C-alpha positions, 0 to 999 in steps of 0.5 A: 500499500505504500511505496515512498524510500527511508530518504524521506523519514525524519531519523534516517535508518542508522539513527533509527536502529542506535536510538531502537538498540541503545538500551536493549540487546538486539540479537541477529534477526531481531526486526527494528520498526522505523515508523513508515514514511507515507501512506499510513493505516490511521488516516484510512482506519486499517490496521494490520491484524493477525494473518496480514502479510508484509512485504518489504523489498531492501537494497542489496537483500532483496524481499522480505515477507512477514505474516502477522501473528 
């Protein structure tokens, strides 16, 4: 539903990760949910629920798929 780029976020990705792991360990595989640059569900009254699939693409990594538990 969203089509934007991390360059439009208030804090860049490195800053967000640094803040997220500052107060806790982050073992390999942990997800850092950073928010969104555009197209949020709140404005539409639509939110993720169990069973929803989330698909994203990260440059130099590829596509990641996750199903909400």
